[in-house]
N, C-alpha and C positions, 0 to 999 in steps of 0.2 A: 291230219292234225299236226304232223311234224313240221310242215312248211309254215303253218301259222306261228308256231313257236319260233322257228327260224327268223321269220319277219319281225316278231316282237323283240327277240334278242338282238337282231341286226339293227333295229331302230334304236335300242338303248345303247348298243355299242357305238353306233355312229354318232349319237348325241354326246356320249361321254368323250369320244375322240375329238369331236368338234369343239367341245369346251376346253380340252387340253391344248389343242392347237390354235385356239383363239379365233375360230371361224364360226362360232355359234350364231352370231347375228346374221350371217350371210347364207345360212342353210335352213331349209324348211324341213318338215317331217319326211317328205318323200326322199329328199337327198340324204337325210340321216339314215333312212332304211337302206338306200342303195349303197352308201359308203359303208355301213355296217355289214351288209351281206357280202360285198366284194372284199372288204377288210377281213371278214371271217375266212374267206378262201385263201387270201394272202397269209393270214395268221396261221392257218392250218398247214400251209406249205412250209412256212418257216419253223413252226413247232415240230413238225414231223422230222425235220433235220436234227432236232435235239431229242427225239424220242418221246415227245409230249403229244398226247392225243386230246384234242378239244373239239368235240362235235356240238353244234348248236341245234341238232335235230331233237334232242331232248335236253332240257335245261340243266346246266351244271355251271358252277362258278369257274371251273377251268375253261370251259367253252366260251364264257363271257369274257374272261381275261384275254384269251387268245384272239377273240374277235376284236376287242378294243385295241390290242397291240397291232393287229393287222390293219385296222382302220387308221390308226395313228401313222403307220408306215405309208398307207395310201395317201393320206392328207399331206404328209411330208413331201411325197413325190409331186403331188398337185401343186403345193406351194413352190417347189423348185421350178416347175414348168411355168407357172404364172408369174414368177418373179420379174421377168423382163417386161411384162405387160402392166400397164397402169390399171389399178383396180379402183 
């Protein structure tokens, strides 16, 4: 049951991050879930450096915020890499 919650929270986090970064029109639900789940991993790595624990295995606001911040970081890196290419 934990992985289903992680997928749902990852999808919401990816969707929120794509809205913040202005990529909402170019991403579908699958990529929102992927960005949110990978962003959750990145966010947890960053948050652990500051002593914050945010797990998405069970729903919590802290876990969602950490996942959104990680997804924003991931989309920022993707934007930097794609900047040289015409979109």
